[in-house]
C-alpha positions in Angstrom: -208.6 3.8 -132.0 -208.8 0.7 -130.1 -208.2 -2.5 -132.1 -206.4 -0.8 -135.0 -202.8 -1.5 -135.7 -200.5 1.4 -136.2 -198.8 1.5 -139.6 -195.0 1.3 -139.3 -192.9 2.4 -142.2 -190.3 -0.1 -143.2 -186.9 0.9 -144.5 -186.9 0.1 -148.2 -183.7 0.0 -150.2 -183.7 2.9 -152.8 -181.1 1.2 -155.0 -181.8 0.3 -158.6 -179.9 -0.1 -161.9 -179.7 3.1 -163.9 -180.7 2.5 -167.6 -181.0 4.8 -170.6 -183.0 4.4 -173.8 -181.4 5.9 -176.8 -183.1 6.7 -180.2 -181.1 8.3 -183.1 -178.8 7.5 -186.0 -175.7 5.4 -185.2 -173.2 8.3 -185.1 -175.4 10.3 -182.7 -175.9 7.2 -180.5 -172.1 6.8 -180.3 -171.6 10.4 -179.3 -174.4 10.2 -176.7 -172.9 7.1 -175.1 -169.7 8.9 -174.5 -171.5 11.7 -172.8 -173.6 9.2 -170.8 -170.5 7.5 -169.6 -168.9 10.8 -168.5 -172.0 11.5 -166.5 -173.1 8.2 -165.1 -170.1 5.8 -165.3 -169.1 3.0 -167.5 -171.8 1.3 -169.6 -171.9 -2.3 -168.4 -174.8 -3.7 -170.6 -176.2 -3.0 -174.0 -179.3 -4.2 -175.7 -179.3 -5.4 -179.3 -179.5 -2.4 -181.7 -182.8 -2.5 -183.4 -184.6 -0.4 -186.0 -186.9 2.2 -184.4 -190.0 1.8 -186.7 -192.7 1.8 -184.0 -193.7 5.4 -184.6 -192.8 8.4 -186.9 -192.9 10.8 -183.9 -189.2 11.6 -184.1 -188.9 11.8 -187.9 -189.6 15.5 -188.3 -186.8 16.3 -185.9 -184.3 13.4 -186.4 -185.1 12.0 -189.9 -185.9 8.4 -190.9 -184.0 5.2 -190.3 -183.6 5.7 -186.6 -182.1 3.1 -184.3 -183.1 2.1 -180.7 -180.8 0.8 -178.0 -180.8 0.5 -174.2 -177.8 0.7 -171.9 -177.1 0.4 -168.2 -174.3 1.6 -166.1 -172.0 0.0 -163.5 -173.0 0.0 -159.9 -176.3 0.8 -158.3 -178.3 4.0 -158.5 -180.5 5.8 -155.9 -184.0 5.9 -157.3 -184.7 9.5 -156.1 -181.8 10.6 -158.3 -183.8 9.9 -161.5 -184.8 13.5 -161.8 -181.2 14.7 -161.9 -180.4 11.9 -164.4 -183.3 13.1 -166.7 -182.2 16.8 -166.4 -178.6 15.8 -167.3 -180.0 13.8 -170.3 -181.9 16.8 -171.5 -178.7 18.8 -171.4 -176.9 16.1 -173.4 -179.6 16.2 -176.0 -179.1 19.9 -176.4 -175.3 19.6 -176.5 -175.6 17.0 -179.3 -178.4 19.0 -181.2 -178.0 20.4 -184.7 -177.2 24.1 -185.1 -180.9 24.8 -185.6 -181.8 23.1 -182.3 -183.2 19.9 -183.7 -182.3 16.9 -181.6 -180.0 14.2 -183.1 -180.8 11.8 -180.2 -183.5 11.1 -177.7 -182.3 10.0 -174.3 -184.7 8.5 -171.8 -183.2 7.6 -168.4 -184.9 5.3 -166.0 -184.2 2.5 -163.6 -184.7 -1.2 -163.2 -185.4 -2.5 -159.7 -186.4 -6.0 -158.6 -190.1 -5.2 -159.3 -190.3 -2.7 -162.1 -188.9 -0.5 -164.9 -189.5 3.2 -164.3 -188.9 5.9 -166.9 -188.5 9.6 -166.4 -190.4 12.1 -168.6 -191.0 15.8 -169.1 -194.5 15.0 -170.3 -197.5 14.9 -167.9 -200.1 12.3 -168.4 -202.7 10.5 -166.3 -200.5 7.6 -165.3 -197.4 9.7 -164.5 -196.5 11.1 -161.1 -194.8 14.5 -160.8 -191.5 14.3 -159.0 -189.9 17.8 -159.2 -188.0 20.1 -161.6 -190.6 19.5 -164.4 -189.9 15.7 -164.3 -192.5 12.9 -164.1 -192.1 9.2 -163.5 -194.0 6.2 -164.9 -193.9 2.5 -164.2 -193.4 1.1 -167.8 -192.9 -2.6 -167.1 -193.7 -4.6 -164.0 -192.0 -7.8 -162.9 -194.6 -10.5 -162.2 -194.5 -14.3 -162.3 -190.8 -14.4 -163.4 -191.0 -11.9 -166.2 -191.4 -8.3 -167.1 -194.8 -7.5 -168.5 -196.0 -4.3 -170.2 -198.7 -2.2 -168.8 -201.5 -0.5 -170.8 -199.4 2.6 -171.5 -196.1 0.9 -172.2 -194.5 2.1 -175.5 -194.5 -0.4 -178.3 -190.7 -0.7 -178.3 -190.8 -1.6 -174.6 -193.2 -4.4 -175.4 -190.8 -6.2 -177.8 -189.0 -9.5 -176.9 -185.7 -7.6 -177.3 -186.7 -5.1 -174.6 -188.2 -7.6 -172.2 -185.2 -9.9 -172.5 -182.8 -7.0 -172.1 -184.5 -5.6 -169.0 -184.8 -9.1 -167.4 -181.0 -9.6 -167.9 -180.4 -6.1 -166.4 -182.7 -6.9 -163.5 -180.7 -10.1 -162.8 -177.4 -8.2 -162.9 -178.9 -5.6 -160.5 -180.1 -8.3 -158.0 -176.7 -10.0 -158.0 -174.8 -6.7 -157.6 -177.1 -5.4 -154.9 -176.9 -8.7 -152.9 -173.1 -8.6 -153.1 -173.1 -5.0 -151.9 -175.4 -5.8 -149.0 -173.3 -8.7 -148.0 -170.1 -6.6 -148.0 -171.8 -3.9 -146.0 -171.1 -1.4 -148.7 -174.0 0.0 -150.5 -172.6 1.8 -153.5 -175.4 4.2 -154.3 -174.8 7.1 -156.8 
């Protein structure tokens, strides 16, 4: 059509910082972290360990007095790989489960980029986009006006100052790392 500009797709960097949210008792979290490092590399940041008292959703399966922590891993991560990361995490949950199949830990991988925090999920909902392999993605926090802010569907623990501060520090680490990799001409994407 005359007068219309053609849309040109710009190359957008797929790198992000892989993170994982953990919920469980302290011993289970420690075991899970070892498996996570075997799969994704050395943990380079950890949030403060907090009580997970935002819901009783996990209590029938994992009991009371659960803890919440977030970790990130060295290097950068290719965003499309989030499905494989979630599928690996599901396998780890099964490996760490009780003999009767009850999970001892909940692992929620996601990624932090310059503009958002995205989580992977096996549960469909109106705000989640299907990727493949039974895995959906949701934007949980958006970076706007110098800070991460929750969206309407953000889980209560992701709305805490502890979470916001942790993800902002992780974002800054990602941006420094990504800038350094770009300058060196080596994009280390897993």
